[in-house]
N, C-alpha and C positions, 0 to 999 in steps of 0.2 A: 540426671543431667541430659540423658537421651530425650526424656520427655519434655524437658525444658526446651532443648533446641528444637524439637518437632513442633512445639506450640509456637515458638518465634517464627519458624519457617512458614507455618499455617498463617500466622498473622500477617507477614509480609506479603505472602501470596494473596489473602483476601483484600489487603490494601491496594496493591498493585492492580488486582482484577476490578476492583470497586472504582479507582480513579480512572482506569482504562475505559470502563463502562460509562462512567459519567462524561468524559471528554467526548467520546465517540457519539454518545446520544445527543449532547449539545450540537455538535456539527450536523448530525443527521436531521435534528429537529429544525436547525436554521435552514437546511436544504429544503425540507417538506414546507416550511412556512414561506419560503421564496416562491412556491407555486400558488399560494393562496394570496399573500400580501407582501408588497414591498413599498416602503415609504415613497419612493420615486422611481422613475425609469432609470435604470443604472447606466443607460447610455445617453441620457438627455443632458445636454450642455446648457448651463445657465451662467453665463460669463459674469453677470451682475452679483452672483453669490460665490465667486470663486475665492479659494483659500479662507473659507470660514472655520474657524477653529471649533473643536468640540465643545458643546455646551453654550456657545454663544446664541445659536438660533435654534429653538425647540423642534423646528421642522427638519433640522440636520443634526441629529444627535451626536455623529462622529465626525461631523464637519464635511467640507467639500474639498475637492482636489483643484488642480490648476485649470480645469475646464468648467468648474462649478458643478461637478457631478457628485451626487450623494454617495459618500463612502460607505455607509451602512448598507445601502442598496447593491452596491458593487460587491461588498463582502459576502451578502446573501447570495447573489448571483454567481459569485466565484466558487461558493461551496457546491454548487451543481456541478461545475467543471471538474473540481477536485475529486469528488466522489465518483463521477462518472468515469473519469479517466483511470483513477486509482483501482476501482473494483473491476470495471470491464478489462482493462489491460491486464491485471493480476489473474483474472478468471480465464482469459485466453491463454496467458502464459503458463499457468499452473496446469491446464488440461493438456496442453500440447507436451509441456516438460514431463508431466506424469507418464503419458504415453510413450515418449521417447525412452524415458528412464526405465520403464517396465519392459519395452522392447529389448533394451541393451541388456538389463539384468537377467532376463529369462531366456535370452538366446545366447549362444556361445560362439566364439570364433569370430570371422571377419564382420559379421553385422554388428555385433557389440563393439569391436574395435573401432569401426568406422563411426558409429553414432558417438561414442564417448571422446574420440579424437576431435569431432566436430565441436562437441560441447566444451572440451577443454580449450579449444581455439577461442571460443566466445568468452569464457571465463577469464581468459588472459588479459583482456581489455579492462581498463578502468570504468566503472559504470557509467558516469556521466559522459565520458569521451566516446563509449560505445553508442550511448543514447543520441549524441550529437551526430555522430556518423550515419546512424540509422535514419534520423529524422530528415537529414539532407537528402537521403535517397527516396523515402516514402512521401516527403513533402511536410511542410509546416502545417500548423493548425491543430484542431482537436483530434481529427482522424489520424493524422501522422503521428502525433504523440502517442495515441492508444496503440498503434501498430509497432512503433519503435520501442515503447516500454514493455509491450508484450514479448517482443523478440528478446529484449534483454532479460526478461524473467524466466523465459524457457529454460536456459541452461541451470538456473538455480534449483529449479524443481526436478530437472533430469538428473542432476548429480545427486541430489538428495534421495530420490527414489531408487536410484541405481544402487547407492550405498546401503540403503535399508534392505533392499532384496538380498544383496549378498550376505547380510547378516542374518536374515530371517531364514534363508533356504538351508542354513546349517542346524536349524532346530529340529528335533525329532519328529514332531507332528507333521512338519512339512514333508520330511523324508517319508514318513508313513503314508501320507497323502500321494505322493509321487509313485510309491510302490503299488497303489491301487490302480495306477493308469488314469488319474484324473487330468483332465485337459488344462493347458496353460491359462486359458481364460477363466475356468472356474477356480483354479488354483489362486490366481491372482485376486479375483473378486471376493472369494469366500475366506481365503486365509491371509493373504498378504495385506489386502486393504484395511482390515480391522486393526492389524498391527501397526500399520503406518499412519492411521488417521489422526492420532494425537500430534505427531510432528508435522504432519501436512497442514493441520488446522493452524498450529502456531506459525509455520512458515507463510501461510497465507495471509494472516494478519499482519505480520512483519513486512511482508512484500507490498501490502497495500500502502504502507507507510513509507517504504523505499520508493514505490511508483509515485506517490504524491511529491516526495522530495525531488524526484527527476522531472516531474512535470512542472513544478514551481520553477526549478532551475532553468529548464528549457525556455520557459516563457520569460524569465528574467533576462535570459541572453538573446531573446527575440526569435527563438526557434520553435517555440511551442504555440500557445493561444496567442492570436494576433489582435492588435488594436482595431477598433476600439472595444472589442469583447472584454468583459470582466474576468480577470485571472489574478489570483492573489500574487504570483510571481511577476506578472506584468505590472501590478500596482506597485510593487517593490521598486522595479525599474523605473517607473515613471516618477517615483518620489525622490531618486536620487539627485536630481538637478536642484532640488528645493528642500533638501534634508536640513541644511543648517538654519534656514529661516522658519521652515515648516516640518518639524521632526514627526509630528503627529501623523503625517501621511504614511510613514512607514510603519508606525506602531500597530495600527489595526490589522493590516495584512500579515505582519510579522507574528503577532500574538495568534491569529488564526491558524498559520502554518504550525507553529510549535504546539498548540493545543491538539491540532489533527495528528500530526505524526506521533507526538508523544502517546496520544490517546491509544492509537492502534498498536504502537509498540507495547505499551503496558497491558492491553488487552490480550495480546498474543502471549506474552510472558505469563499473565496470570492464568489464562486458559490452559497453557502447558502444565504449569504447576498443579492445577486442579485436576486435569485429566490423568497426569502421571501419578498423582497421590491416590486417586481413585483406583487406577490400575494396580498400584502396589498394594492397595487395600485388599482388592479382590484376590490377588495372589496370596496373601498372607492368610486371607480367610480360608 
């Protein structure tokens, strides 16, 4: 029975990882292709071709919007924004959050208390509300979205690293390393980081998905990427007025968001299961 359950778990793990890789690869390829070729200028308005439905004109595969702009080209251009904001903001947030969490976990007393109370304060706000508050302070647009989302992600990684350090420091090999007088920097890099790598990789992938959702939400609300730039959230916002008559305007950006967010979430879950199973196999070996 245990062997059967283990086989089913591995099968689910491989399916999740495979789907995640496929979805993320599609988005990355579309982004890379946009630097080489796009059917039309995503910002070019051609009012004589406005509201072309998909398949009507071979030059506009996914149709055109209310300004006659090519939807496929705008989806391709929007993939750049999504990946840039998602990866860069998560990278900055993860780096700062990891350092803060490490500082709080490896120091005791007032320093740790101040850092963690600050982190807890940020975590007490709902995600999108905090992002909206931050973007009004740092400013709208791509840079503002990156900074706001990065600040939102910092507490997530800080809390994760802090809790993992507290768990790891009770292990015998860490106590032995401390008894030899190893520096905190070396202890963190050589002993803590390898133990935390699996969780951090998983959280990084999931946080990219979360960052993309926040970016598209901010753009939908008019606080993120500004018109006439191409953004999937902005495209959804622009399609609201015409949704009853032209529902296809919302279909393409909606599917793009679902594929991207689902892809990064599945990729994170699959990588977590894969790395954990390998870690368990090494322990058993």
